C-alpha positions in Angstrom: 1.7 16.9 8.3 2.9 20.0 10.0 3.1 18.3 13.4 5.8 15.9 12.0 7.6 18.6 10.0 7.0 17.1 6.6 9.0 19.8 4.9 12.1 18.4 6.5 11.4 15.0 4.8 10.5 16.4 1.4 13.1 18.7 -0.1 11.7 21.3 -2.4 12.9 21.5 -6.0 12.0 17.9 -6.8 8.8 16.6 -8.4 6.8 14.5 -6.0 5.3 11.1 -6.7 1.9 10.6 -4.9 2.0 6.8 -4.6 -1.7 6.0 -4.3 -3.1 2.7 -3.2 -5.7 0.9 -5.3 -6.2 -2.6 -3.8 -9.4 -3.2 -5.7 -11.3 -1.8 -8.7 -14.4 -1.7 -6.6 -15.1 0.9 -3.9 -14.7 -0.9 -0.6 -14.1 1.0 2.7 -10.5 0.9 3.9 -9.3 -0.8 0.8 -7.8 2.1 -1.3 -6.6 5.7 -0.9 -9.6 7.9 0.1 -10.4 11.0 -1.9 -10.1 13.2 1.2 -6.7 11.7 1.9 -5.5 12.4 -1.7 -7.0 15.9 -1.7 -5.7 16.8 1.8 -2.2 15.9 0.9 -2.3 17.4 -2.5 -3.7 20.7 -1.2 -1.1 20.9 1.6 1.8 20.2 -0.8 0.6 22.7 -3.4 0.1 25.4 -0.7 3.6 24.6 0.6 5.3 25.2 -2.7 5.5 21.6 -4.1 4.1 22.2 -7.6 4.9 19.1 -9.6 2.7 16.3 -8.1 2.3 13.0 -9.9 -0.2 10.4 -8.7 1.2 7.0 -9.7 0.1 3.4 -9.5 0.8 0.1 -11.2 -1.7 -2.7 -11.9 -1.9 -6.2 -10.7 -3.0 -9.3 -12.5 -6.4 -9.1 -10.7 -7.0 -5.4 -10.2 -7.7 -2.7 -12.8 -6.4 0.5 -11.2 -7.9 2.9 -13.7 -11.4 1.7 -12.9 -10.5 1.7 -9.2 -9.4 5.3 -9.4 -12.7 6.3 -10.9 -14.8 4.3 -8.4 -12.8 5.6 -5.4 -13.1 9.2 -6.6 -9.4 9.6 -7.0 -9.9 10.8 -10.5 -12.2 13.6 -9.5 -9.6 14.9 -7.0 -6.9 14.7 -9.7 -9.0 16.7 -12.1 -9.8 19.3 -9.5 -6.1 20.0 -9.0 -5.0 19.5 -12.5 -3.0 16.3 -11.8 -2.2 13.7 -14.4 -2.0 10.0 -13.4 1.1 8.0 -14.2 0.0 4.5 -14.9 3.2 2.5 -14.6 2.1 -0.4 -16.9 1.6 1.8 -20.0 4.0 1.4 -22.9 5.4 4.9 -22.5 6.8 4.2 -19.0 10.4 3.0 -19.2 11.6 0.4 -16.7 15.3 0.3 -16.2 17.6 -2.2 -14.4 18.7 -0.8 -11.1 21.7 -2.1 -9.1 21.1 -1.2 -5.4 24.0 0.0 -3.3 22.5 -1.8 -0.3 22.9 -5.5 0.0 19.5 -7.1 -1.0 17.9 -9.8 1.1 15.9 -11.5 -1.7 15.2 -9.4 -4.8 18.4 -10.2 -6.7 17.6 -13.9 -6.2 14.0 -13.5 -7.3 15.0 -11.4 -10.3 18.4 -12.8 -11.4 18.1 -10.9 -14.7 18.1 -7.6 -12.8 15.8 -5.6 -10.6 13.7 -3.2 -12.8 12.2 0.0 -11.5 10.4 2.9 -13.3 13.0 5.4 -14.6 10.6 8.2 -13.8 10.9 7.5 -10.1 14.5 8.5 -10.0 15.2 11.8 -8.3 11.6 12.4 -7.2 10.2 12.6 -3.7 7.7 9.9 -2.8 4.6 10.4 -0.7 2.8 7.2 0.2 -1.0 7.2 0.7 -1.9 3.8 2.2 -4.9 2.9 4.3 -4.9 1.2 7.8 -5.7 -2.5 7.2 -4.8 -6.1 7.7 -3.2 -8.3 5.1 -3.4 -12.1 4.6 0.3 -12.3 3.8 1.9 -9.6 5.9 -0.5 -9.3 8.9 -0.7 -5.5 8.3 -0.1 -3.3 5.3 0.8 0.3 5.0 3.5 2.6 3.8 6.2 0.0 3.3 3.9 -2.3 1.3 2.6 0.6 -0.7 5.9 0.7 -2.5 5.2 -2.8 -3.8 2.7 -1.4 -6.2 5.2 1.1 -7.7 8.7 -0.2 -7.7 8.1 -3.7 -9.0 6.5 -4.7 -12.3 3.6 -7.1 -12.9 5.7 -10.1 -11.9 5.9 -8.8 -8.4 3.7 -11.7 -7.2 6.8 -13.9 -7.7 8.0 -12.4 -4.4 5.1 -13.4 -2.3 6.8 -16.3 -0.7 9.4 -13.9 0.7 7.2 -10.9 0.9 8.5 -9.5 4.2 12.1 -9.5 3.0 11.0 -8.0 -0.3 9.4 -5.0 1.5 12.6 -4.4 3.4 14.6 -4.5 0.1 12.2 -2.0 -1.5 12.5 0.4 1.4 16.3 0.3 1.0 15.9 1.0 -2.7 13.6 3.9 -2.0 16.1 5.5 0.3 18.6 5.4 -2.5 16.5 6.8 -5.4 14.1 9.3 -3.7 15.4 12.6 -2.3 12.6 12.4 0.3 10.0 10.0 1.5 6.8 10.7 3.5 3.6 8.8 4.2 0.0 9.7 5.3 -2.0 6.7 6.3 -5.8 7.0 6.3 -7.4 5.2 9.2 -10.7 7.1 9.1 -12.1 3.7 8.2 -9.8 0.8 9.0 -10.0 -2.8 7.6 -10.1 -5.9 9.8 -9.8 -9.5 8.7 -8.8 -11.0 5.4 -7.2 -7.8 3.9 -6.5 -6.1 1.7 -9.9 -6.7 0.2 -12.2 -9.1 2.0 -12.4 -7.1 5.2 -14.8 -5.8 7.9 -14.6 -2.0 7.8 -14.3 -0.3 11.2 -14.7 3.5 11.7 -11.6 4.5 13.5 -11.4 8.2 12.8 -7.6 8.3 12.6 -5.0 9.7 10.2 -1.2 9.1 10.7 1.7 10.9 9.1 5.5 10.3 9.3 8.7 10.6 7.4 9.7 7.2 8.8 8.0 4.3 6.9 8.9 1.8 9.5 7.6 3.9 12.4 4.3 4.7 10.7 3.6 1.1 10.0 4.7 0.1 13.5 2.2 2.6 15.1 -0.5 1.7 12.6 0.0 -2.0 13.5 0.0 -1.3 17.2 -3.3 0.6 16.8 -4.8 -2.4 15.0 -3.8 -4.6 18.0 -0.6 -6.2 16.8 2.9 -6.3 18.3 4.9 -4.5 15.5 8.1 -6.3 16.3 6.4 -9.6 15.8 5.6 -8.6 12.2 8.7 -9.6 10.1 8.8 -6.7 7.7 8.8 -4.2 10.5 11.2 -6.1 12.7 13.7 -6.7 9.9 13.6 -3.1 8.7 14.1 -2.0 12.3 17.1 -4.3 12.7 18.7 -3.1 9.5 18.4 0.5 10.6 15.9 1.5 7.9 13.6 3.1 10.5 12.2 2.7 14.0 9.9 -0.3 14.6 9.8 -0.3 18.4 6.8 1.8 19.5 8.6 2.6 22.8 11.2 4.5 20.8 8.7 6.4 18.6 7.6 9.9 19.6 3.8 10.4 19.1 2.5 14.0 18.6 -1.1 15.0 18.2 -3.9 13.0 19.6 -3.3 10.6 22.6 -3.5 7.1 21.1 -1.9 5.3 24.0 -5.1 3.4 24.9 -6.3 2.8 21.3 -6.5 -0.9 20.4 -8.8 -1.9 17.6 -8.3 -5.6 18.4 -8.0 -6.6 14.8 -7.2 -10.2 13.7 -6.0 -11.5 10.4 -8.3 -14.1 8.8 -8.2 -16.1 5.6 -10.5 -16.6 2.7 -10.8 -19.6 0.4 -8.5 -17.8 -2.1 -5.9 -16.8 0.4 -5.7 -20.4 1.8 -5.0 -21.6 -1.7 -2.3 -18.9 -2.2 -0.6 -19.8 1.1 -0.6 -23.4 0.2 1.4 -22.5 -2.9 3.8 -20.1 -1.2 4.4 -21.9 2.0 2.4 -25.1 2.2 1.9 -28.4 0.5 1.8 -26.9 -3.0 5.2 -25.2 -2.6 7.0 -27.7 -4.9 4.6 -26.6 -7.7 4.9 -22.8 -7.2 6.9 -22.2 -10.3 4.6 -24.4 -12.4 1.4 -22.8 -11.1 2.6 -19.2 -11.0 5.3 -18.8 -13.6 4.2 -21.0 -16.5 1.4 -21.2 -19.1 -0.8 -22.5 -16.3 -0.7 -19.1 -14.5 -4.0 -17.7 -15.9 -5.9 -20.2 -13.8 -4.9 -18.5 -10.6 -5.8 -15.1 -11.9 -9.2 -16.3 -13.0 -9.9 -18.1 -9.7 -9.0 -14.9 -7.8 -11.3 -12.8 -9.9 -14.2 -15.2 -9.6 -13.8 -15.5 -5.8 -13.4 -11.8 -5.0 -15.3 -10.0 -7.8 -18.2 -12.4 -8.4 -18.6 -14.2 -5.1 -17.3 -12.2 -2.1 -18.1 -8.7 -3.3 -21.6 -9.5 -4.3 -22.6 -11.8 -1.5 -20.7 -10.1 1.4 -18.9 -7.0 0.4 -22.0 -5.0 -0.8 -23.6 -5.5 2.7 -20.4 -4.0 4.3 -20.6 -1.0 2.0 -24.3 -0.5 2.9 -23.3 -0.3 6.6 -20.7 2.4 5.9 -23.3 4.4 4.0 -24.9 5.1 7.4 -21.8 7.1 8.5 -20.7 10.6 7.9 -17.7 9.3 6.0 -20.0 8.0 3.2 -21.5 11.5 2.9 -18.1 12.9 2.5 -17.2 10.2 0.0 -20.3 10.9 -2.1 -19.4 14.6 -2.2 -16.5 13.8 -4.4 -18.6 12.0 -7.0 
């Protein structure tokens, strides 16, 4: 964080949202914010005079974040430093209509009744804590996608058919409402394949940090083996001047990563194939009926059955057992 002058990106005198990532309510390597990532950033901020830190996360229709925060040992870190979680779906959290100054690409069309954001985010710094992993919809996921679980409510799945443009819109909104933005991406264990959940964990021993959300995602994507400018959300954000997505124009400090290429590839699961058919394929004409009507619970149930009952038990547990042989597992257990 010091190497990239984080204090220049986070003005003191403002509370700071620690936007954690909980992509699953199970512990699965590379899936959610790690305890050492959360602790390292928390301790550094506290030691540097940032005293009002608020870990925050919303829920999805298929993930229970409060269970995930316990299983990923985020709760134990929060308790150690006296932090109180802000669960954005609770009744005491007020969501307000926000009219962006920046011209939106898609959000105003998706939500014609108004874009709603948490009132509590206004005027606060934001520090994103994503992990380095692939994603079935966006190729890679990181700092830009991490805002998806904070700034939009539970109907955010309505944006999946235009997910790349949505992430660009959200970054533009962040730049309007947050005094400062920063990100620390954990790549100690990275995720390859059908992310953000059904992945193959790979020990990469990397941590990235930047005040440029586009740049950190571009370098993370490059490390994973992708051309960042061929990933739409990075390319569009770069073209709109929201950050730098061209790796040749990004200064790298710290370790030499010029030869690092993890060779990741995005794969699909049975569940993601069905979702893509709804968003972009033969089921597209039925998207509103399947995902915005009384029929919608079927999709949530199908996803829970596939990921929680089938994939995690038959495949995921074996992947966790492999990580238990590494020193990262010993560190993870120390937070329990």
